[in-house]
C-alpha positions in Angstrom: -19.5 15.2 -8.8 -20.9 17.5 -11.5 -17.4 18.6 -12.5 -16.7 21.8 -14.3 -15.3 21.4 -17.8 -11.7 22.3 -17.1 -11.6 20.1 -14.0 -12.7 17.1 -16.1 -10.0 17.8 -18.6 -7.4 17.9 -15.8 -8.8 14.7 -14.3 -8.6 12.9 -17.7 -5.1 14.1 -18.4 -3.4 11.4 -16.4 -4.1 8.2 -14.6 -6.5 8.8 -11.7 -4.6 10.2 -8.7 -4.9 8.4 -5.4 -7.2 10.3 -3.2 -6.4 12.0 0.1 -8.0 9.2 2.3 -5.2 7.1 3.7 -5.0 3.5 2.5 -3.5 0.2 3.7 -0.5 0.1 1.4 1.6 -2.7 3.1 -0.5 -5.8 2.6 1.1 -9.0 4.1 0.4 -12.4 2.7 -1.3 -14.8 5.1 1.9 -16.7 5.7 3.8 -13.5 6.5 6.6 -14.2 4.1 5.7 -11.6 1.4 4.1 -8.2 1.3 2.5 -6.3 -1.5 3.4 -2.6 -1.4 0.5 -0.7 -3.1 1.6 2.7 -4.3 0.5 5.4 -6.8 3.2 4.1 -9.2 2.3 0.4 -9.0 2.4 -2.8 -6.9 5.7 -4.0 -5.6 6.6 -7.1 -3.7 9.0 -7.4 -0.7 10.2 -10.3 1.3 9.6 -10.7 5.1 12.7 -8.5 5.8 11.6 -5.8 3.4 13.9 -6.5 0.5 12.4 -5.6 -2.8 11.6 -8.6 -5.1 11.7 -8.5 -8.9 7.9 -9.0 -9.3 5.9 -5.9 -9.8 3.1 -4.2 -11.7 4.1 -0.6 -12.5 2.6 2.6 -13.9 -0.7 2.6 -12.1 -2.2 3.2 -8.7 -2.9 -0.2 -7.1 -4.8 -1.9 -4.3 -4.9 -5.6 -3.5 -6.0 -8.6 -1.4 -4.3 -12.0 -1.0 -5.7 -15.4 -1.4 -5.3 -17.8 1.5 -2.5 -19.8 -0.2 -0.3 -16.7 -0.4 0.3 -17.6 -4.1 -2.3 -15.4 -5.7 -3.5 -11.8 -5.5 -6.5 -9.8 -6.5 -5.1 -6.5 -7.8 -7.0 -3.3 -8.6 -5.0 -1.3 -11.1 -5.6 1.2 -13.9 -4.7 1.0 -17.6 -4.4 4.2 -19.6 -6.9 4.9 -22.4 -6.1 7.3 -25.1 -9.5 7.9 -26.4 -13.1 6.7 -27.1 -12.0 3.6 -29.1 -10.2 2.3 -26.0 -13.1 2.7 -23.7 -16.1 1.9 -26.0 -15.8 -1.9 -25.2 -16.7 -1.1 -21.6 -20.3 -0.3 -22.6 -23.1 -2.2 -24.2 -25.1 -1.0 -27.2 -27.7 0.8 -25.1 -25.1 2.6 -23.1 -23.1 3.6 -26.2 -26.3 5.1 -27.7 -27.0 7.0 -24.5 -23.4 8.3 -24.4 -23.7 9.5 -28.0 -27.0 11.3 -27.3 -25.5 13.0 -24.2 -22.4 14.0 -26.1 -24.6 15.6 -28.8 -26.4 17.6 -26.1 -23.1 18.6 -24.5 -21.7 19.8 -27.8 -24.7 22.0 -28.4 -24.3 23.5 -24.9 -20.6 24.1 -25.5 -21.3 25.9 -28.7 -23.9 28.0 -27.0 -21.9 28.7 -23.9 -21.0 32.3 -23.2 -18.6 32.7 -20.3 -15.5 31.3 -18.6 -15.0 27.6 -19.2 -14.4 26.9 -15.5 -18.1 27.7 -15.0 -19.3 25.2 -17.7 -20.8 22.0 -16.2 -20.6 18.8 -18.1 -23.4 17.3 -16.0 -25.7 20.2 -15.0 -28.4 17.8 -13.5 -25.8 16.0 -11.4 -26.9 12.5 -12.5 -23.8 10.9 -13.8 -20.8 9.2 -12.2 -17.3 10.6 -13.0 -16.7 7.6 -15.3 -19.8 8.2 -17.4 -18.8 11.9 -17.6 -15.4 10.8 -18.9 -17.0 8.5 -21.5 -19.2 11.4 -22.8 -16.2 13.7 -22.9 -14.1 11.2 -24.8 -17.0 10.4 -27.3 -17.6 14.2 -27.8 -13.9 14.9 -28.4 -13.2 11.9 -30.8 -16.5 11.3 -32.5 -18.7 14.4 -32.4 -16.4 17.4 -32.2 -17.6 19.7 -35.0 -16.9 23.3 -34.1 -15.5 22.4 -30.6 -11.9 23.3 -31.3 -12.8 26.7 -32.6 -15.1 27.4 -29.7 -12.6 26.2 -27.0 -9.6 27.9 -28.6 -6.6 27.6 -26.2 -8.6 25.1 -24.0 -8.6 22.6 -27.0 -4.9 21.7 -26.5 -5.6 20.2 -23.1 -8.7 18.5 -24.4 -6.9 16.9 -27.4 -4.2 15.5 -25.1 -6.5 14.2 -22.3 -6.4 10.5 -21.5 -8.5 8.4 -19.1 -8.1 5.6 -16.6 -9.7 2.2 -17.0 -9.8 0.6 -13.5 -9.8 -3.1 -13.4 -9.9 -6.0 -10.9 -7.6 -8.8 -11.9 -6.2 -12.0 -10.5 -2.4 -12.4 -10.5 -0.3 -15.5 -9.8 2.6 -14.6 -7.4 6.2 -15.7 -7.3 9.3 -13.8 -6.1 10.3 -13.2 -9.7 7.1 -12.3 -11.4 3.4 -11.5 -11.1 1.6 -13.6 -13.7 -1.6 -11.9 -15.1 -4.8 -13.9 -14.8 -8.4 -13.2 -15.5 -9.8 -9.7 -15.4 -12.9 -9.8 -13.3 -14.3 -6.3 -14.1 -13.3 -3.0 -15.8 -14.7 0.5 -15.3 -14.0 4.1 -15.8 -15.1 4.7 -12.3 -12.5 4.4 -9.6 -12.4 1.0 -7.8 -11.2 0.9 -4.2 -9.6 -1.8 -2.0 -11.0 -5.3 -2.7 -11.8 -8.1 -0.3 -12.0 -11.8 -1.2 -14.9 -13.9 0.3 -13.9 -16.5 2.9 -14.8 -19.3 0.5 -12.7 -17.5 -2.2 -15.6 -17.5 -4.6 -16.2 -13.8 -5.0 -14.5 -10.4 -4.7 -16.2 -7.3 -3.2 -15.0 -3.7 -3.7 -16.3 -0.1 -3.4 -16.6 1.8 -6.7 -17.8 5.3 -7.5 -21.6 5.0 -7.6 -23.4 5.1 -11.0 -25.5 8.1 -9.8 -22.7 9.5 -7.7 -23.4 12.6 -5.6 -20.7 14.0 -3.3 -18.3 11.4 -4.7 -20.5 8.6 -3.3 -19.4 5.0 -3.6 -21.4 1.8 -4.2 -20.4 -1.6 -2.9 -20.1 -4.2 -5.7 -19.5 -7.9 -5.8 -18.2 -10.1 -8.7 -17.8 -13.8 -9.0 -14.3 -15.2 -9.4 -15.7 -17.5 -12.1 -16.8 -14.5 -14.2 -19.9 -12.5 -14.9 -20.9 -8.9 -14.3 -20.0 -6.9 -11.2 -23.3 -6.3 -9.4 -24.1 -3.5 -7.0 -25.0 -4.3 -3.4 -25.8 -0.9 -1.8 -25.1 2.8 -2.2 -24.0 5.2 -0.9 -21.7 3.3 1.5 -18.5 3.9 3.5 -15.2 2.7 2.1 -14.8 -0.1 4.6 -16.8 -3.4 4.7 -16.4 -7.0 5.6 -17.6 -10.5 4.8 -19.4 -12.7 7.4 -17.2 -15.6 8.6 -19.3 -18.1 6.6 -19.0 -16.0 3.4 -22.7 -15.6 2.9 -23.3 -12.0 4.1 -21.7 -8.6 3.8 -21.6 -5.9 6.4 -21.2 -2.2 5.6 -22.1 1.3 6.8 -24.5 3.0 4.5 -25.9 6.5 4.4 -29.7 6.7 5.1 -29.9 10.5 4.3 -31.8 11.5 1.2 -30.1 14.9 0.6 -28.8 15.1 -3.0 -27.2 18.5 -2.7 -23.7 18.7 -4.2 -21.0 18.8 -1.5 -23.6 18.8 1.2 -21.8 19.0 4.5 -24.9 18.7 6.6 -25.5 15.9 9.2 -25.9 12.5 7.5 -27.5 9.7 9.3 -26.4 6.1 8.6 -26.8 2.5 9.5 -24.7 -0.6 10.2 -26.2 -2.9 7.6 -25.9 -6.5 6.5 -27.1 -8.2 3.3 -27.0 -11.9 2.2 -25.3 -12.2 -1.2 -24.1 -15.8 -1.4 -25.4 -19.3 -0.5 -23.7 -21.8 1.8 -21.3 -22.9 -1.0 -20.2 -19.3 -1.6 -22.0 -19.0 -4.9 -23.5 -15.6 -5.5 -27.3 -15.5 -5.3 -29.4 -14.5 -8.3 -31.1 -11.9 -6.1 -29.6 -10.4 -2.9 -31.4 -11.2 0.4 -33.2 -8.4 2.3 -31.3 -5.5 3.7 -31.0 -5.6 7.5 -30.3 -2.3 9.2 -28.8 -3.3 12.6 -27.6 -0.1 14.2 -28.4 3.6 13.6 -25.5 6.0 13.6 -23.9 9.1 12.1 -22.6 8.3 8.7 -19.0 8.7 7.8 -17.3 7.2 4.7 -14.2 6.5 6.8 -15.7 4.4 9.6 -14.3 0.9 9.8 -16.2 -2.3 10.4 -15.1 -6.0 11.0 -17.2 -9.1 11.3 -15.3 -11.2 13.9 -15.0 -15.0 13.8 -17.3 -15.4 16.8 -20.2 -13.7 14.9 -19.9 -10.3 16.5 -19.5 -7.1 14.5 -17.0 -4.5 15.5 -17.5 -1.0 14.1 -16.4 2.6 14.6 -18.9 5.3 15.3 -19.4 8.6 17.1 -21.6 8.4 20.2 -24.4 10.9 19.8 -27.5 11.9 21.7 -30.2 13.6 19.7 -31.5 16.2 19.6 -28.3 18.1 19.4 -26.9 21.3 17.9 -23.7 21.4 15.8 -21.9 22.5 19.0 -23.0 19.4 20.7 -21.8 17.0 18.0 -18.9 14.7 19.2 -15.4 15.3 18.0 -14.3 11.8 19.0 -15.3 8.3 17.8 -15.1 5.0 19.6 -15.4 1.3 18.9 -18.6 -0.6 19.5 -19.8 -4.2 19.2 -23.1 -5.5 17.9 -23.9 -9.2 18.3 -26.6 -10.2 15.7 -27.6 -13.0 18.1 -28.6 -10.4 20.7 -29.9 -7.6 18.4 -31.4 -5.4 21.1 -28.2 -3.8 22.3 -24.8 -2.4 21.3 -21.8 -2.7 23.6 -18.9 -0.2 23.8 -15.6 -1.9 23.0 -13.3 0.9 24.2 -13.6 2.1 27.8 -14.7 5.7 28.4 -11.3 6.1 30.1 -9.5 5.3 26.9 -6.4 7.5 27.3 -5.4 8.3 23.8 -6.8 10.8 21.2 -8.3 9.3 18.1 -8.0 10.9 14.7 -11.4 12.6 14.3 -11.3 12.3 10.5 -10.2 8.7 10.2 -11.9 5.8 12.0 -10.4 2.9 10.0 -9.0 0.5 12.6 -7.1 -2.7 12.0 -7.8 -5.9 14.1 -5.0 -8.4 14.7 -5.3 -11.8 13.0 -6.1 -13.4 16.4 -8.7 -10.7 17.0 -7.2 -9.8 20.4 -5.7 -6.4 19.6 -6.6 -3.4 17.5 -4.6 -0.6 15.9 -6.2 2.8 16.1 -5.2 5.9 14.1 -4.3 8.9 16.3 -4.0 12.5 15.1 -1.0 13.6 13.0 0.0 10.0 12.1 0.4 8.6 15.5 -0.8 5.1 16.2 -2.3 3.4 19.3 -2.6 -0.3 20.1 -5.5 -1.4 22.3 -5.7 -4.8 24.0 -9.2 -6.1 24.2 -8.2 -8.7 26.8 -7.2 -6.3 29.5 -8.1 -2.8 28.3 -4.5 -1.6 28.1 -3.2 0.9 25.5 0.2 1.2 24.0 1.6 4.0 21.9 3.0 2.3 18.8 4.0 5.5 17.0 4.2 8.4 19.4 6.0 10.9 17.0 4.0 13.3 14.8 4.4 12.9 11.0 6.6 15.8 9.8 3.6 17.1 7.8 1.0 16.0 10.3 -0.4 13.3 7.9 -1.4 9.7 8.1 0.7 8.2 5.4 -1.1 4.8 5.3 -3.2 2.6 7.5 -0.9 0.4 9.6 -1.1 -3.3 8.9 -0.5 -6.6 10.7 2.2 -8.9 9.5 1.1 -11.5 12.1 -0.3 -11.5 15.7 2.7 -9.6 17.1 4.3 -7.7 14.3 2.9 -4.4 12.9 4.1 -2.5 9.8 3.7 1.3 9.6 5.1 4.4 8.0 6.9 6.6 10.5 9.6 9.3 10.8 12.5 9.1 13.1 12.7 11.5 16.0 14.9 14.5 15.3 16.9 16.1 18.1 16.7 19.6 16.5 13.1 19.4 15.4 14.0 19.2 11.7 12.0 17.0 9.3 13.3 13.5 8.9 12.6 11.0 6.1 9.7 8.6 6.4 10.4 4.9 6.4 8.5 1.7 6.8 9.0 0.1 10.2 8.1 -3.2 11.8 7.0 -2.9 15.4 7.1 -5.8 17.8 7.0 -5.9 21.6 8.1 -2.3 21.9 11.0 -2.5 19.4 11.1 -1.3 15.8 13.3 -2.2 12.8 13.4 -0.4 9.5 12.5 -2.5 6.4 12.5 0.2 3.7 16.2 0.5 3.2 17.0 -0.1 -0.5 13.5 0.9 -1.7 13.5 2.8 -4.9 12.1 6.3 -5.4 9.4 4.7 -7.5 8.3 2.7 -4.5 8.3 5.7 -2.1 6.9 8.4 -4.4 3.5 9.9 -3.7 2.9 8.5 -0.2 6.2 8.1 1.8 8.1 11.1 0.4 6.1 13.9 2.1 3.9 14.7 -0.9 
């Protein structure tokens, strides 16, 4: 956070770019007949064979979740805002008054600044989220800019052209021909990550940049599908989370460290945590239930967690013995199971003889719909499949990505079919194009033939 001035201008100059953390971009409908392809350029639909369908939402980074009927989607996407008048409705009177006051202070500091603009901090006290910084920047530029253009000189051209992204969570009706816009559940200048719909389909939960973000922290939010304000649950948290099978509780991994230093790379402790947010009918509670910290662990924003149908919680974590020096810290994570009905213990879900390497920087696994198999990210874009029933491991994608990247989190089409991004093996070692493949029982088929450059750009094309 606490962006320097020229970085903020660059960040506002276009729709917010998708971050470097891989995402699940191929999201199959529950009936397996349609998939949403979430890209930096929009959301596209394909049929079960991979053929592009006419329905799409273009021009914005997108994330989504399907309703059980396979006829509706919750879509996270961003609309472009040209200036303060576009974003002012996002704030109430008190917030707009605060933004105006902060803009006035910022203008005074800009006029008094003596030095390179890449050293000027819009938020010197590191108290604001990127979205609030953007709001102050836009108000300053459009409503309180006396003397700013003369002071900034050549920097003013970029400031004058800067735009911003309004992230929104919206329901869409789905057909092969069109995506019909429905209600917008929430809007924010802060980036909204991948949503999940509650089991009773009464609420949507999503991570969003925290209001008092430090180190790009995110906060878990929930909003009712019948309307109302999006309400924070906990912060800072990891990007992955899940609903309990009965739709009453959320499970997430939160940081328990108190360090507020910018870009602090020191050891962060964390907890596997649950909180009750809804009643038995699925209606959100007026006040959240007490926070329950279940398991202590090292915190990572990319550790996955799933609440299984039998009540157990599956989560990724590094196995650590303290005290330890930095040299003693593990370079490998594993999967563990916590059963809230037997809270005194944690069980290792992967055997210590697990034969494959796991990507040390990405612990976002994907459990099959029948909860018998799990996809595990391996280094350089490789993918392993682990069978809980017999402890066997299968290499699903055994070829390195040409650039050594994870293009997207693999996803389940059904209990036996897996979609993933992979490159074909080259006999002479040359780079080969990436494609989307369906893997089943050791065989693969390509489904991305005929996809447009717009569908591939920014995640499949090597960029």
